[in-house]
Phi, psi and omega in degrees: 000313175236156175287149176298144178243130180285136182261129172279133192244131181270000176208162181283165171308150173282153189300339178291351179248017176301162182298315183293316179301316183295324183292315188290324177296317177304305186305304178307321178291314175310319186288319178291322182292322187297332183268353183278144176282129178286116182273005176256356184293348178279348172272124188309313182300336192237026183296331189243016179280130186284160171310310177306309178300314186298325174284349179287131183283328171303314182289329182293315176298318183294330181250019174295142182267117187224018172202174183295327177296315172291333180293313179301319182297317181291307182304321183294330185273326190272328181283142171286161186294321180245138177256157172296128176300136177296154174268006182242142191300323184295340188250016186297336186280344182271088184249342182234173180306310191291325181295314185298307180303319173307308185297320183291313178295319176298322180290330172303323174300332186262342189282141177287348179249145174288158175277125171207110183230131178277165173302317179310311179300308180302321177299340181277346187276139172277096181296335169298322179246041187302330188292321181259005182296129180296326180292313180306315182305326187291324194235342182231106186280159167243136180301323175297343170267354185286135184224157180301137173291156168294148190290344181262012181281142182229151172295315179253064186300335187264358182056052185285329180299327175297334180253036180243097181299323174223152181304126180095007180222129171249113187239092187252324187257154173292125181085352189223149179212160184245120181256102180280087191272346182206159178242020182236138176243153174297334179214141177261114182279140181298332190260021183306128176290343179250029180299346175292338188230336189272142178079179180286170177286149176245185182304322187246353179226124171273103183299153171248082184293159191282329177052054179301138179209167178303312182297320179283330170305313181297325176300315181296316179297320177298317182298317184293317176302332185260001177255091187290357179276348183276122181238340197227115184239128179259117171270112188217209177182244024054203186209130185303341175300337185263014169269128172295153185309319182290333178278337172292324175296305183304312185292313184300316189290315177300317177288322180296324180286356175277125183306320186269003174278116182256333190221136173230134179237127177261131183255125176203137171279002187302323177302327179278326194241343172207059191294337185304331183306322181294339179260349184279105190287349169283342180255114188285358187304312179292327180293326171300310179302310177305314176303317181288321177300317184291321180292315175305313176304318180294332186270350185075027175246155184261129170233133187221168175247126170255134186234189195208083181251125184256336183223144182297337176297342178280353184255105180259182178288338175289319176303312182301313182299319183291315178300318177295328171288329171293313178302310175309320184267015173077012180278129179285132175227133184237148174245137170241113184256157179240127176289118191233133172302127176076006180243306185213022189268034174218164186305307188299314185294313181292321180299314177302314180297321183288322181297313183296327175291324183296310187292341180252024176057034168253123190280119170298110189263295182235141162243115185270140158295143182293139174290160182273064185261144191289146166092009187227021185308326178291353181258347185279148176242151170306152175299330179296333176300309182288332175296315183293323181286332176296314179297307183301322185278336188283129187101344179263344185232154172302138184305325179281355175243013174273107183294157170282133181265110192235160171234131167272111197290137179299142178088011178094010185284353179082189184269140180221147171300138189303324184285353189261030177295151170284318175216151177206109178212138174052049172073012183237126178240138185242131184231156170234150181237071186292350175284351182270159184279156170072203174304336182295338183272351183250340189282168176252136181244138185243130173251139176242130174301158173293151179257129175302147184230139181274163186295320188289325179286326181290318176308314181294320186296312181296324172299308177302321180289321178291325176291325176296324179296322178294329179286344184091015184286148174269166188301322174302312179297323184293309182289330179303328185266344186274130174295151175299129182307138181291159180284129184294145181243346180266198175294138187265141181248130176304322173215131194288152181283147174284123177299152183290139177217155172285142181236151182286176186278179186292151178278148173287140181308152180278162172298151183303319172253112189290129176230122179316126178089357182258003177296149172284117184282153175278164175300322182302314179297324181290322184286335188255009176057053184256000000 
């Protein structure tokens, strides 16, 4: 993306990074890796992949599933012929591999986020129970689960563009700003709050890419240097994992050398989706992060890593080793999770997540209410759910490991504790943000709970959605023309059922030795040019 830039160093490398120490560290890491059980070998494409290969970030990127063709190839190899029956009514028709693949491929056409899934993420899914799996729900949509959005949903629900004094910088809070240094992530989450800009265009969303460049970076650095009120900078995107090691050092050192900057946070989902990179001694990314962290500590300034793990199943032995390596080198790691329906929206799941994070020295920092982003209504929970979970969990965990339960207010009101609403009635919550400057600190911000939907309304919605797709409409255009779903009068469904539809026949069994592109295609795949 950018040409490497030489960084002037005011001090020599620390002894911890000497050649001998690195060699000893490498030997210890290799010894530890050798005795660990590969949790990915049950998946046909990776049954012979070694531990060393799997932790390699380069290998992860080479084998990332990034379009519907690769997704079909992977699902055809990973899914069993028959699936465990879902516990939810809307997924009852998905019983076989072919059913699942059809539903997933059709959902991608309607989703606001492109598909990008690392082998690490894909290996965490229980593919026999793929429909209800909490990891699958975060990253891979199913058409049977898509429901109409609330009329107030937006792609840029937080109005970040309105708080950007210069391109690539979001300055909403006093003293803090968000530096969008890249627009790419190693994995794309369905519920991304920045779905208006992150990733490639989809069938329904034309993105507003961040287009990072050296020139834009310099404009951001200049703005930060000239604003003496700024003390805390979050470096995000996209994802800081997609910044080259020399850019981690450059950004970190440029910010630390600004006198009024006291804290620098690098935001990355890397520990959740490709944690092996932290352990890969041939990859200097983590060394660069540690160097910046050490320099900040020497200057009396804080540098930390903010990651994003939503479910305890995402914490593997690789994650533990990676987190412990960062802890050993003094890197502060905090976690920001999002409350998602069917993923972590119950006491047991959330408690398990918080405890496992604490046990690997990752501080549970925030639990977010899911943002009002278009195309993910099936993942949102009522505000009452997160308020109840906050009450139930408080007192069961050590206070310093108890996360704050927050809502990032629609319209740019920023983060507030979920329980600090002014009013909350009939699924509508109103908040104020008096800490924000100007009129933003006096206005009211409104959050709307998801609405229940009847099957008949859902049937019509899906037909209209596919017709709009055929007309070439974007997601925003479609919802702008769609009436708000009527208040149901008949029997209610917690999550609406999928209308009966014909499905294609069973797939032919895959070859014993899987080769991408060599599968025998199903009737569905042949008819849909997959």
